[in-house]
C-alpha positions in Angstrom: -17.9 -18.8 14.2 -18.4 -15.6 16.2 -15.8 -12.9 16.7 -13.5 -13.7 19.6 -13.2 -11.7 22.8 -12.3 -8.0 22.2 -9.7 -6.0 24.1 -7.7 -9.2 25.0 -4.7 -8.4 27.1 -1.6 -9.6 25.3 1.8 -9.9 26.6 4.3 -7.1 25.8 7.4 -7.8 23.7 9.0 -4.7 25.2 9.2 -6.4 28.6 10.4 -9.7 27.5 14.0 -11.0 27.9 14.2 -11.5 24.2 14.0 -7.7 23.7 17.0 -7.3 25.9 18.8 -10.0 24.1 18.3 -8.3 20.8 19.5 -5.0 22.3 22.7 -6.7 23.2 23.1 -8.4 19.8 22.5 -5.1 18.1 25.5 -3.5 19.8 28.0 -5.9 18.2 29.6 -4.9 14.9 27.9 -6.4 11.9 29.6 -7.1 8.7 27.6 -8.7 5.9 30.9 -9.4 4.0 32.2 -11.5 7.0 28.9 -13.3 7.4 28.9 -14.4 3.8 32.6 -15.3 3.9 32.1 -17.6 6.9 29.0 -19.4 5.7 28.7 -20.8 2.2 25.1 -21.9 2.9 24.0 -18.6 4.3 21.6 -17.9 1.4 19.9 -21.3 1.9 19.6 -20.7 5.6 18.0 -17.3 5.2 15.5 -17.8 2.4 12.0 -19.2 2.1 9.1 -19.3 -0.4 5.3 -19.2 -0.3 3.1 -19.4 -3.4 4.6 -17.3 -6.2 6.9 -15.4 -3.9 10.5 -16.3 -3.1 12.2 -14.3 -0.3 16.0 -14.1 0.2 16.8 -12.2 3.4 20.4 -13.4 3.7 21.6 -9.8 3.1 20.1 -8.7 6.3 22.5 -8.1 9.3 21.4 -11.2 11.1 22.7 -14.6 12.2 21.0 -17.6 13.8 21.1 -16.0 17.2 19.2 -12.9 16.0 16.7 -14.9 14.0 16.0 -17.1 17.0 15.6 -14.1 19.3 13.3 -12.4 16.8 11.1 -15.5 16.6 11.0 -15.8 20.4 10.1 -12.1 20.5 7.1 -12.8 18.3 6.0 -15.6 20.7 6.5 -13.3 23.7 3.8 -10.9 22.5 1.3 -13.6 21.7 1.6 -13.1 17.9 -0.3 -16.3 17.1 -3.2 -15.1 19.2 -3.0 -11.7 17.7 -3.2 -13.1 14.2 -6.2 -15.2 15.2 -7.9 -12.1 16.6 -7.3 -10.2 13.3 -8.7 -13.0 11.2 -11.7 -13.7 13.4 -13.0 -10.2 13.7 -11.9 -9.2 17.2 -11.8 -5.4 17.9 -8.1 -5.0 17.0 -8.7 -1.3 16.2 -9.2 -0.4 19.8 -9.2 3.4 19.5 -12.1 3.3 17.1 -13.6 0.2 18.6 -13.7 -1.7 15.4 -12.5 -4.9 13.8 -10.1 -4.7 10.8 -11.5 -7.4 8.5 -9.8 -6.7 5.2 -9.0 -10.5 5.2 -12.8 -11.2 5.1 -13.0 -9.2 1.8 -11.2 -12.1 0.0 -12.7 -15.1 1.8 -14.3 -17.6 -0.6 -18.1 -17.5 -0.9 -18.3 -20.9 0.9 -16.6 -19.5 4.0 -18.5 -18.2 7.1 -17.4 -15.5 9.5 -20.0 -14.2 11.9 -19.6 -10.8 13.7 -22.5 -10.0 16.0 -24.4 -12.9 14.5 -24.0 -11.4 11.0 -22.2 -13.5 8.4 -19.9 -10.8 6.9 -18.9 -13.2 4.1 -22.4 -13.1 2.7 -22.4 -9.3 2.8 -19.0 -9.2 1.1 -20.1 -11.4 -1.8 -23.3 -9.5 -2.2 -21.2 -6.4 -2.7 -18.9 -8.2 -5.1 -22.0 -9.3 -7.1 -22.9 -5.6 -7.4 -19.4 -4.8 -8.5 -19.7 -7.5 -11.2 -23.1 -6.2 -12.3 -22.0 -2.6 -12.7 -18.6 -3.3 -14.2 -20.1 -5.7 -16.7 -22.6 -3.0 -17.8 -19.8 -0.6 -18.3 -17.6 -3.1 -20.1 -20.2 -4.5 -22.5 -21.4 -1.1 -23.5 -24.9 -1.2 -22.0 -24.2 1.6 -19.6 -25.0 4.8 -21.5 -24.3 8.4 -20.8 -26.9 11.2 -20.9 -26.7 11.4 -24.7 -27.1 7.7 -25.2 -23.4 6.9 -26.0 -21.5 4.1 -24.4 -18.9 4.8 -21.8 -15.3 5.1 -23.1 -13.5 6.5 -20.0 -13.9 5.9 -16.2 -12.5 8.4 -13.7 -11.9 7.2 -10.1 -12.1 10.1 -7.7 -10.6 9.3 -4.3 -7.7 10.0 -2.1 -5.4 7.8 0.1 -6.4 4.2 0.0 -9.4 5.0 -2.3 -6.9 6.1 -4.9 -3.5 4.5 -4.3 -4.7 0.9 -4.1 -6.8 0.9 -7.4 -4.2 3.0 -9.1 -1.3 0.7 -8.2 -3.2 -2.5 -9.1 -4.6 -1.3 -12.5 -1.2 0.0 -13.5 0.5 -3.3 -12.5 -2.1 -5.4 -14.3 -2.7 -3.3 -17.4 -1.5 -6.0 -19.7 -4.4 -8.1 -18.4 -6.9 -5.4 -19.5 -9.3 -6.8 -22.0 -11.3 -3.7 -22.8 -10.8 -0.4 -24.7 -12.3 1.5 -21.8 -9.6 3.7 -20.2 -9.5 4.1 -16.4 -8.1 7.3 -14.9 -7.4 8.4 -11.3 -7.8 11.8 -9.7 -6.9 12.6 -6.1 -5.2 16.1 -5.8 -7.2 18.6 -3.9 -5.9 21.6 -6.0 -7.6 20.3 -9.1 -4.5 20.0 -11.3 -5.1 16.3 -12.2 -8.8 16.8 -12.9 -8.2 20.0 -15.0 -5.6 18.3 -17.2 -7.7 15.2 -17.6 -11.0 16.9 -18.5 -9.4 18.7 -21.4 -9.0 15.3 -23.1 -12.3 13.6 -22.1 -15.7 13.6 -23.7 -18.4 14.4 -21.1 -21.0 12.4 -22.9 -18.9 9.1 -22.5 -17.2 9.7 -19.2 -18.2 7.9 -16.0 -17.0 9.0 -12.5 -16.6 6.8 -9.5 -16.6 8.7 -6.2 -14.8 6.6 -3.7 -14.9 7.9 -0.1 -15.5 5.8 3.0 -17.1 8.7 4.9 -18.3 10.5 1.7 -17.1 13.6 3.5 -13.5 13.9 2.4 -13.0 17.4 1.1 -10.4 16.4 -1.4 -12.7 13.9 -3.1 -15.9 15.9 -2.9 -14.3 19.1 -4.3 -13.1 17.1 -7.3 -16.6 15.5 -7.7 -18.3 18.9 -7.6 -16.0 20.1 -10.4 -16.7 17.0 -12.4 -20.4 17.5 -12.0 -20.2 21.1 -13.1 -18.2 20.0 -16.2 -20.8 17.4 -17.1 -23.8 19.8 -16.6 -22.2 22.5 -18.8 -22.3 20.1 -21.8 -25.6 18.3 -20.8 -27.5 21.6 -20.8 -26.5 22.1 -24.4 -27.9 18.6 -25.2 -31.1 19.0 -23.3 -29.8 16.8 -20.5 -31.0 17.2 -16.9 -29.0 17.2 -13.7 -30.9 14.1 -12.6 -30.0 12.3 -15.8 -26.3 13.3 -15.5 -26.2 12.1 -11.8 -27.8 8.8 -12.7 -25.8 8.0 -15.8 -22.4 9.4 -14.9 -21.7 8.7 -11.2 -21.2 5.7 -9.1 -20.6 6.1 -5.3 -18.6 3.8 -3.0 -19.0 4.6 0.7 -20.0 3.4 4.1 -22.4 6.3 4.3 -25.4 5.7 2.0 -27.3 8.8 3.4 -24.5 11.1 2.2 -24.3 9.4 -1.2 -28.0 9.9 -1.6 -27.9 13.5 -0.5 -25.1 14.2 -3.0 -27.3 12.7 -5.8 -25.9 9.2 -6.3 -28.8 6.9 -7.5 -29.4 4.1 -5.0 -28.8 1.4 -7.7 -25.4 2.9 -8.3 -24.2 3.0 -4.6 -21.7 0.4 -3.5 -21.3 -0.4 0.1 -18.3 -0.3 2.4 -18.2 -1.2 6.0 -16.6 0.6 9.0 -14.4 -2.4 9.6 -12.6 -1.8 6.3 -9.7 0.7 6.6 -9.1 2.9 3.5 -5.5 1.7 3.0 -6.7 -2.0 3.2 -9.8 -1.5 0.9 -8.8 -2.2 -2.7 -10.3 -5.7 -2.2 -13.7 -4.3 -1.7 -16.0 -2.3 -4.0 -13.2 0.3 -4.0 -11.6 -2.1 -6.5 -14.4 -1.3 -9.0 -12.0 0.5 -11.3 -9.7 -2.6 -11.3 -12.7 -4.8 -12.2 -13.7 -2.5 -15.1 -10.2 -2.6 -16.5 -9.2 -6.3 -16.1 -12.6 -7.9 -15.8 -14.3 -9.5 -12.8 -12.5 -12.8 -13.3 -9.1 -11.1 -13.0 -10.3 -9.2 -10.0 -11.4 -12.4 -8.3 -7.9 -13.8 -9.0 -6.4 -10.8 -7.2 -8.6 -11.7 -4.2 -7.7 -15.4 -4.4 -4.0 -14.5 -4.3 -4.5 -12.4 -1.2 -6.5 -15.1 0.4 -3.7 -17.6 -0.3 -1.3 -15.3 1.6 -3.8 -14.9 4.4 -3.8 -18.7 4.9 0.0 -18.8 4.8 0.1 -16.1 7.4 -2.3 -17.8 9.7 -0.9 -21.4 9.3 2.8 -21.4 8.5 5.4 -21.8 11.1 6.9 -18.5 12.0 10.4 -19.6 10.8 8.9 -20.1 7.3 6.2 -17.4 7.4 7.0 -14.6 4.9 4.9 -11.8 6.5 6.2 -12.7 10.0 9.8 -12.8 8.8 9.5 -9.6 6.8 7.9 -7.8 9.8 10.5 -9.1 12.3 13.3 -8.0 10.1 11.8 -4.5 9.9 11.6 -4.4 13.7 15.2 -5.5 14.0 16.4 -2.8 11.6 14.3 0.1 12.9 14.1 -0.6 16.6 17.4 -2.4 17.4 19.9 -1.4 14.7 18.5 2.1 14.4 18.1 1.9 10.6 15.3 4.5 10.4 15.0 4.7 6.6 13.6 2.1 4.3 13.3 2.1 0.5 11.2 -0.2 -1.8 12.8 -0.9 -5.2 10.7 -2.8 -7.7 12.8 -3.7 -10.8 9.6 -3.8 -12.9 7.9 -0.8 -14.4 4.5 -2.3 -13.9 5.0 -1.9 -10.2 5.7 1.8 -10.5 3.1 2.8 -7.9 3.9 0.1 -5.4 6.3 2.3 -3.4 3.7 5.0 -3.0 1.1 2.5 -2.0 3.4 0.9 0.6 4.4 4.4 1.8 0.9 5.0 2.9 0.3 1.4 4.1 3.3 1.4 6.4 3.7 5.0 7.6 0.0 5.7 8.1 -0.4 2.4 9.9 2.7 2.3 12.1 3.8 5.9 12.4 2.7 5.9 16.0 4.4 7.0 19.3 1.9 5.6 21.8 1.0 2.0 22.6 -2.4 0.4 22.3 -3.1 1.5 25.8 -1.9 5.1 25.5 1.5 4.6 27.0 4.5 6.6 25.7 6.8 4.6 23.4 10.6 4.8 24.2 11.8 2.9 21.1 11.8 3.6 17.4 8.8 2.4 15.4 8.1 2.9 11.7 11.0 4.0 9.5 10.7 6.7 6.9 9.7 4.8 3.7 10.0 5.8 0.1 10.9 4.1 -3.2 11.1 4.2 -7.0 11.4 1.8 -9.9 14.9 0.3 -9.3 16.5 1.3 -12.6 15.3 4.9 -12.2 16.4 5.0 -8.6 19.9 4.0 -9.7 20.2 7.4 -11.4 18.5 9.2 -8.5 19.3 8.2 -5.0 21.5 5.1 -5.1 24.5 7.4 -4.7 23.3 8.0 -1.1 22.6 4.3 -0.6 26.1 3.3 -1.7 28.3 6.2 -0.4 26.1 8.4 1.8 26.2 8.6 5.6 22.8 7.1 6.2 21.9 3.5 6.9 19.0 2.5 4.7 17.3 -0.9 4.5 16.0 -2.0 1.1 13.4 -4.3 -0.4 14.4 -5.4 -3.9 11.4 -6.8 -5.9 11.5 -8.4 -9.3 9.6 -10.8 -11.5 11.5 -13.8 -12.9 9.4 -14.5 -16.0 8.2 -11.8 -18.5 7.8 -11.4 -22.3 7.3 -15.1 -22.9 4.8 -17.1 -25.0 3.0 -15.2 -27.7 4.4 -11.9 -26.4 7.9 -13.2 -26.9 10.3 -10.6 -28.2 14.1 -11.1 -28.1 14.9 -7.5 -27.5 12.4 -7.0 -24.7 13.5 -10.3 -23.1 17.0 -9.0 -23.1 15.9 -5.8 -21.4 14.1 -7.8 -18.8 17.3 -9.9 -18.1 19.3 -6.7 -17.9 16.9 -5.4 -15.3 17.1 -8.6 -13.3 20.9 -8.4 -13.5 20.9 -4.9 -12.1 18.6 -5.9 -9.3 20.9 -8.7 -8.1 24.0 -6.6 -8.7 22.9 -3.6 -6.8 21.8 -5.6 -3.8 25.1 -7.4 -3.8 27.2 -4.2 -3.8 25.0 -2.6 -1.2 25.6 -5.6 1.1 29.3 -6.4 0.4 30.7 -3.0 -0.7 34.2 -3.2 -2.2 34.3 -6.9 -1.4 31.7 -7.5 -4.0 33.9 -6.5 -7.0 37.4 -7.2 -8.1 38.0 -4.2 -10.3 36.7 -0.7 -10.9 37.6 0.9 -14.1 40.4 -1.6 -14.6 41.9 -1.1 -11.2 41.5 -2.9 -7.9 39.5 -0.7 -5.5 41.4 0.3 -2.4 41.2 2.7 0.5 43.3 5.1 -1.5 40.5 5.6 -4.0 38.3 7.3 -1.4 35.8 8.5 -4.0 35.4 4.9 -5.3 35.0 3.3 -1.9 31.8 1.4 -1.3 31.3 0.7 2.4 28.5 -1.9 1.9 26.6 -3.3 4.9 23.3 -1.8 3.7 20.7 -4.5 4.7 18.2 -5.7 2.1 15.7 -8.4 1.3 15.0 -9.6 -2.2 11.6 -10.7 -3.3 11.3 -12.7 -6.5 7.9 -13.1 -8.0 7.5 -16.1 -10.4 5.5 -14.0 -12.8 3.3 -10.9 -12.3 -0.4 -12.0 -12.5 -3.5 -10.9 -10.7 -3.0 -13.8 -8.3 0.7 -13.1 -7.5 0.0 -9.4 -7.1 -2.7 -10.3 -4.6 -0.1 -12.4 -2.7 2.4 -9.6 -2.7 0.0 -6.9 -1.4 -1.3 -9.2 1.3 2.3 -10.0 2.3 2.9 -6.3 3.0 -0.4 -5.9 4.8 0.5 -8.7 7.2 4.0 -7.4 7.6 2.5 -4.2 8.9 0.4 -6.1 11.5 3.4 -8.1 12.7 5.4 -4.9 13.2 2.5 -3.3 15.1 2.1 -6.4 17.3 5.8 -6.3 18.3 5.6 -2.5 19.0 2.2 -2.9 20.7 0.6 -0.1 18.6 -2.7 0.2 16.6 -2.0 0.0 12.9 -5.6 0.6 11.9 -6.2 4.2 13.0 -4.7 7.5 11.8 -5.4 10.2 14.2 -2.3 12.1 13.2 -4.1 13.5 10.1 -7.1 14.9 11.9 -5.9 18.0 13.6 -4.4 19.4 10.4 -7.7 18.9 8.5 -9.6 20.7 11.3 -7.1 23.5 11.4 -7.4 23.9 7.6 -11.1 24.7 8.0 -10.3 27.6 10.3 -7.5 28.8 8.0 -9.8 28.5 5.0 -12.5 30.5 6.8 -10.0 33.2 7.7 -8.7 33.3 4.0 -12.2 33.7 2.6 -13.5 36.3 5.1 -10.3 38.3 5.8 -10.7 37.2 9.4 -8.8 38.8 12.2 -8.5 35.4 13.9 -5.0 35.1 15.2 -2.9 32.0 14.5 0.9 32.0 15.0 3.0 34.8 13.6 4.2 32.7 10.6 0.7 31.6 9.6 -0.7 35.1 10.0 2.0 36.5 7.8 1.6 33.9 5.1 -2.2 34.5 5.1 -1.7 38.2 4.7 0.6 37.7 1.8 -1.9 35.3 0.0 -4.7 37.7 0.6 -2.8 40.6 -0.8 -2.1 38.8 -4.0 -5.3 36.8 -4.5 -8.3 38.5 -3.1 
């Protein structure tokens, strides 16, 4: 099939009667304790499942009227047609005049999707074959460094989506690793990560992956330059040449092959990206090379298969049972209508430690917008501030605010049901896992119901007189239970959140695939850096001028 018509004029949710209905419903007092007290089947009514993911959203401040209005709101903005446009390669990224085809990255090889008469699925699987070829060479020891030794460590140099996605996935799936090769990640511009890492690596057995869609990101290229200098310092002592070092110790992943070649990446070690792949949606592409090296190509393909399964669910399931649609609509209800402008992600599983950081970029860079697709000013709240932490750690960090602070915060609790089973069975570890699950359920219960959730505190019934022990409750949350964390189920989970972002953006009529907000600061940094280096008299604002003067006095 060919890509469908670009720039299709969709209906606006903002102008629909359902928007007004939700505004009215949001003004009424909401009590989760009362909602549960008057409906014994509430959890059954507000829960659903797809694949390995079970979602309970009964602790959200909704009833059947709200859910019905939200589903009608989705229909009012032509969400079905918008999903079709996304999947079929329409120009959904209007400001950059591009498609956003991350879903094509996980289509099976037998599928076909033509954009401008080019079958992108064929291109994707050609790239995946290259990923398999290079990762296999590294894993089986045939890839050798300049001194002839096999690779023992791989360092992924990237930033944003070129870092957070592979970092999150390799950490989550580390128990699936079947190689002794260690994978590391470097992103910081200031060199701290790289400096600390290089002290412990052997330049003769270290391979660097430079991941940059444009191959012009200053953060990434500054780290790559330092890595090359480090390698050359040792290679010269071993009669190695710069050409040998570049060929044997660097792989490039980019949409700009000319820049990769100019930097010195050998053509056989260049992996292709496409302009229609956004950085924060790119771990499914060659950007996932580090994942493939760590867990093997078979595991990486299972990750893709899990994401594809969620793609099919998103495209085909009725909205009332559609996990991404429901998750996105609930986020809109909280942020836009209930004015809950903070959201936290709380995985009760240490393997998902980087998931909150990954979702922070995915959601806030995508939907942190204040103009519509057509450039109009937005008069409603869009993306909330998002952060998170492993749940058990967060309990000792910011749960105090969640339970007794003055801010309304919505929460996503995420946990895996099965762990430490089979040949890995360990009674003590299993008990720890059960304790973690118990805390996950208990915390979401107390956040929802407050003092109504418990009978006694320290042997006494909590009452209004115990002001410092009062839990107000009514903090909305969704709980996602994963059957078991595998490459396939992780793929489902990540794709779920990708599509959640698209649902939110569709309701808000914003473009989730550009990020113009970061550009001006990067351009200004070039001017400031020039002034810093050349003691320029170029005038900025009084604060910046004074800070520059202080830095120059101490450093130059």
